[in-house]
Kinemage of the C-alpha trace (Angstrom):
@kinemage 1
@onewidth
@group {chain A} dominant
@subgroup {mainchain}
@vectorlist {calphas} color= white
{ca unk a 1} P 0.000 0.000 0.000
{ca unk a 2} L 1.217 3.482 -0.789
{ca unk a 3} L 2.026 5.846 2.035
{ca unk a 4} L -0.377 8.649 2.818
{ca unk a 5} L 0.957 12.171 2.812
{ca unk a 6} L -0.500 15.362 4.212
{ca unk a 7} L -1.133 18.199 1.780
{ca unk a 8} L -2.718 21.646 1.773
{ca unk a 9} L -5.381 21.869 -0.921
{ca unk a 10} L -7.667 24.551 -2.297
{ca unk a 11} L -11.100 24.910 -0.709
{ca unk a 12} L -13.732 24.134 -3.386
{ca unk a 13} L -16.048 26.839 -2.010
{ca unk a 14} L -13.864 29.913 -1.365
{ca unk a 15} L -10.936 28.886 -3.665
{ca unk a 16} L -8.176 29.567 -1.089
{ca unk a 17} L -5.253 27.231 -0.301
{ca unk a 18} L -5.939 26.507 3.359
{ca unk a 19} L -7.594 23.084 3.816
{ca unk a 20} L -5.468 20.216 5.130
{ca unk a 21} L -6.040 16.830 3.520
{ca unk a 22} L -4.571 13.350 3.604
{ca unk a 23} L -3.664 12.065 0.122
{ca unk a 24} L -3.241 8.368 -0.667
{ca unk a 25} L -1.966 7.925 -4.244
{ca unk a 26} L -3.224 5.086 -6.423
{ca unk a 27} L -1.383 1.785 -6.156
{ca unk a 28} L -1.473 -1.741 -7.551
{ca unk a 29} L -2.254 -4.646 -5.248
{ca unk a 30} L -3.083 -8.294 -5.787
{ca unk a 31} L -5.740 -10.713 -4.683
{ca unk a 32} L -5.707 -14.510 -4.775
{ca unk a 33} L -8.779 -16.111 -6.333
{ca unk a 34} L -9.708 -19.785 -6.075
{ca unk a 35} L -11.617 -21.236 -9.011
{ca unk a 36} L -12.071 -24.994 -9.564
{ca unk a 37} L -9.266 -25.966 -7.156
{ca unk a 38} L -6.908 -23.618 -8.922
{ca unk a 39} L -5.377 -20.468 -7.546
{ca unk a 40} L -4.740 -17.408 -9.609
{ca unk a 41} L -3.324 -14.024 -8.674
{ca unk a 42} L -5.262 -11.035 -9.958
{ca unk a 43} L -3.671 -7.582 -9.931
{ca unk a 44} L -5.879 -4.519 -9.697
{ca unk a 45} L -5.412 -0.793 -9.222
{ca unk a 46} L -6.783 1.000 -6.171
{ca unk a 47} L -7.743 4.598 -7.069
{ca unk a 48} L -6.280 7.579 -5.263
{ca unk a 49} L -8.215 9.003 -2.333
{ca unk a 50} L -8.404 12.250 -0.386
{ca unk a 51} L -9.494 12.548 3.242
{ca unk a 52} L -10.124 16.036 4.599
{ca unk a 53} L -8.451 16.697 7.960
{ca unk a 54} L -9.461 20.293 8.739
{ca unk a 55} L -12.323 22.628 7.976
{ca unk a 56} L -11.863 25.858 6.040
{ca unk a 57} L -11.027 28.760 8.386
{ca unk a 58} L -12.156 31.393 5.843
{ca unk a 59} L -15.594 30.223 4.706
{ca unk a 60} L -16.280 28.018 7.797
{ca unk a 61} L -17.309 24.961 5.758
{ca unk a 62} L -17.136 21.687 7.696
{ca unk a 63} L -15.006 18.676 6.835
{ca unk a 64} L -18.070 16.729 5.701
{ca unk a 65} L -19.225 19.468 3.305
{ca unk a 66} L -15.757 19.744 1.724
{ca unk a 67} L -15.397 15.936 1.495
{ca unk a 68} L -18.828 15.593 -0.130
{ca unk a 69} L -17.930 18.285 -2.678
{ca unk a 70} L -14.655 16.534 -3.568
{ca unk a 71} L -16.467 13.186 -3.886
{ca unk a 72} L -18.999 14.756 -6.236
{ca unk a 73} L -21.976 14.526 -3.901
{ca unk a 74} L -24.521 17.305 -4.086
{ca unk a 75} L -25.139 19.383 -0.977
{ca unk a 76} L -27.769 21.706 -2.471
{ca unk a 77} L -31.025 22.446 -0.704
{ca unk a 78} L -34.363 21.696 -2.346
{ca unk a 79} L -34.943 25.369 -3.181
{ca unk a 80} L -31.512 25.692 -4.824
{ca unk a 81} L -32.205 22.626 -6.974
{ca unk a 82} L -35.562 24.061 -8.080
{ca unk a 83} L -33.892 27.393 -9.019
{ca unk a 84} L -31.227 25.558 -11.064
{ca unk a 85} L -33.875 23.550 -12.916
{ca unk a 86} L -35.899 26.685 -13.663
{ca unk a 87} L -32.789 28.505 -14.889
{ca unk a 88} L -32.175 25.655 -17.360
{ca unk a 89} L -35.762 25.895 -18.585
{ca unk a 90} L -36.812 22.472 -17.293
{ca unk a 91} L -40.312 21.941 -15.884
{ca unk a 92} L -40.585 21.679 -12.112
{ca unk a 93} L -44.199 20.488 -11.914
{ca unk a 94} L -45.773 17.432 -13.500
{ca unk a 95} L -49.110 18.169 -15.129
{ca unk a 96} L -51.672 15.466 -15.875
């Protein structure tokens, strides 16, 4: 397994370099599979990962909010989603 290193990354919300994160680069590992009384070694790549250590001191976003943003999870409220849909011109009500 690759060694984790601490890094200072840019906050995705306020765009300042002040959030501490733990970075684990991608690495290749192997797994032994048993099929029909035969062993085989399968190599596969583990993707890189980031774990947020500190919150942003400037915009006061929590570790969970920053981690969710880096992972691609949406943290928008229902009203913000409706506004985005309306701005794109998509219908927000289903009519029968």
